[in-house]
N, C-alpha and C positions, 0 to 999 in steps of 0.2 A: 503492501499499500504505499501511495505516495503521499511526502508532506502536503497538509493542506491546510491554510492560513485560512479559517474561518474568524470571524468578531468573540472576544471574550468582551463582555457587559465589564469586566472589570477594568479595561482598557479604554474606557470610551469619557472624556471629556466630562460628556452631558451624566454620567451614571452620577447619581448622589454617592458623597463619599460616605454617609454612614453606612449605606448598605454595600461599600467596596469591603469600610474597614470591621466586619460582620462576617464578609465571608474570610480575610488573610486574621481576622482572630478564630475564625475556626482552625485555619488551615495550620495555624499556628497551636493552638490549643491541640489537638490532633497530632502533630508532630513532636511534642515534648510529652506526650504520654506515650506514644510508643516507642520513644527510644528513636525514633525513623532510621535518624541520623549515624546510631551508632558504630556498623560497621566504614564509616568513612572519616572515622578519627584518622587512622594514619597518614590519610591522606592529606587533611588539614593541615599535621604537624610539620608534614611530607613538605608542604608548600612555605608551612612559618618558619622552616630551617634553612632552604634554600634560598626565601628569601630574606633572610635575615631581620627579620621584625616579630615582634610581638602582640601587635596588631594587627585584627582583622579589620576591614573596609568592605562593608556585609553593604553589597547595593543592591536596587530593589528590595529592599527588605520584608516588604507587603507587612503583617501582622509579628515581625523578629523572626518567624520561622521555628527551627527549633534549636534556635540559639542558647535559650536556656536552660535546659538541658545540656546544649554540646558544650558550654561553658564553664557548666560543672565539672564536665570531664576532663576538659582539655586545661585545666588548672592544674590537675596531679601531673601533669608533665610540661604545661610551658610558663616557669616564671612570670608574673607579672605580666598576665596577659589581657591586653582589650580588646574590646569591639564596639565599635563605631558604626551604629545603623544609619540607613541613608534610605531613602525611594524619591521618586520624584513624582510621588500622593503620600505622602509623611502620613501612615496613621498614628497621630499624635500621642494619642491613650494608648494604646497597646504601648509605641516605643518605650513610652511614661513606663506605664505595667513593667516592663522590661530590666527597665533602668533600677524600679524599686528592688527589683527583686536579686540584681547583684550591680554592685557601686561600680565595676568597674566595663559595666555596660552601658555605654552614652548616645547619645542620637544628636541629628542635625533636626532641627525645624526648616529650615531652608528646601528646597524642590532640588537634590541632585540627579541628574541623567547619566546615566552609564558609560551612555554611549560619548561622551565629554565629562568626564570627573576632574574637577577643580587642582588643579596641580598640587596643592596644599595639603589633601587628603592624600594619605597612604598606607601601605598597609596590604597584607593577601588578599585581595577585591575576590568574596566570593559573591556568588550567585547561586540559591537557590528555588528550586522549581518559575523561575523567572527566564532565561534565553527563550524560551519557547512562546515569547511574546513578543517575538523581535523576529520581522523578517530578513532573510539574508544578510542583508545589505545591512542593514541596523544591527542583528549578531557579529558579523565581519566588522563592524565599527569597535563595536564595545572591547572583544579582541585587539584590536589591530590600535584603540586607547590607552593599551595595559600595557603592549607590547613596544610603543612608543616611547609611555612614563618607567619601560623599564620595570613593572609593577609583575610581582606575580599573582596566577589570576585560578580558582577553580570552579568550576560549575557543577552545580546537582539538578539531576531531575527527576524525579521518583517515579517518573508514568513514561509510557511506552506506547511506539504504534500496534498495539501487538489486541489480541480479542481477550486476555483475562483483565489486560489493561482497560479497554473498556467495559468491559463488564464493574468493573470499581464504581468508575464512575458512573455505571446507571444509576448503582444502590447505593451511591452517598446522599441523594436528598433523605436517606433513611438514618444514615450515621447523625448531618446533620440535626432531625431531630432527637436521636439519643443524647447525643452532647450538649446540645443547647444550653440546658441549663446547668453547668457544670462548667462553664466561658468564662472565665474574669479578663476584666475589672466585668462587674455584671451591670447589665444595662436596662430599663425596662424595654427599649423600644427593641433588642433583640431577640425577646422572647416577642412580642409584635407582630413582628414582620418574619416571623421564621412559623406560630402557629397557627395566630388571627389571619394575619395574611402570611401564608407562604409564597414571599418575596426571594428570602435569603436562598433556600432550600431546593427555587426552582434556576435559581442564579448559577447556584453549586454547583447543581447539574449539567449545565451548560455549559458552564467553564471549563468541566474538569474535564465532560466530552470535547470542547474544543483544545484542550491542552495536551490532552493525548492525541488528536489528530497532527497537532502543532509540532507536537516537537520531534530535534532534530535526533537522527540514528548516528549514531557509530560512525557509520560513513558519509553521513554528511558532515558531523564537526568534523572528520580528517579533511574534508574537501574546507574546510572554513578554513581551519588554519593551514594547508599549503596556499592561498591566495592571500594572506598577510603580506607586508610587509615587512623584509628584517624577518619573518619566520623563521629560520635556522639558529636565529642569534638564542634562541629558544630550544629546550626540550621541554617536548608536548604528552602526554599518559592521559588516552582518551579510551573506555572502556567501559564497564558496566560492574556491577559485584551485586551479593543478594542480600536484600534486607528483610527479615521474616517473609512473611509468602509474595515477597513483591520485588522489585528491583529497581539499583538505580544505577542512570545511567552519569557518568562523571569524565568530567576532564580538566584537565592538569596542565597549569605552563607555566615554568619556571627559565627565569634569564639562564643562562647555560653561564657555568663559575666563574668563567674566563673570565664573559662579558660583566659579570657585576664586580669583579675585583679592575676592573678599568675604570669604573663609574668611582 
């Protein structure tokens, strides 16, 4: 099946920000509670080590993903770890919740475009469940911007263009119904737009299916990095790893050691 770039409600400027936040809050809750990202800890540690940094610069953070859980695990092996949350449409209540959970997690209130990251923002760039939001030229711009800035970058996608992945997305409204009462920070609106007016389950259902159809395959990720300027200055690791019943696709790009030492 070829990649199909249909629209997601979450990407639309006209889509109410509070509904977008309810969706990203759901994803954050799910990834933290299921420890979805446990298998990728060595990949992140490798990116931090080669990039010679103790800071994660998280792009397209949404609700913060599974970074609360990941932060607790990473701190066991990465002294003085710092995490900076950013997004083009910042979910400030979720960012504040994450920051209150851990003093080393901070956030920016102003929008940050992953295709053109300000030069003063440093660290291992991470994108969780977000590269699929970008068309090929924009996805390439995200990777190229990291290369131009000599920054390590790690991309993670927890869905694929497969029948099983699509089936999981079809069932996502049930997961939204069951988990909503436990999602923090608590908001009356979340209950209203989940149970009385079930907009959140419907848009999560649609965006989840589209996310699977949009997700770049390993072959397509390889094609993206091959098209980059100065791509030979980087080591690229593109693969998939098992996580519970699912699979996480990942891309890790790190400047070659001799390149780092020349700056």
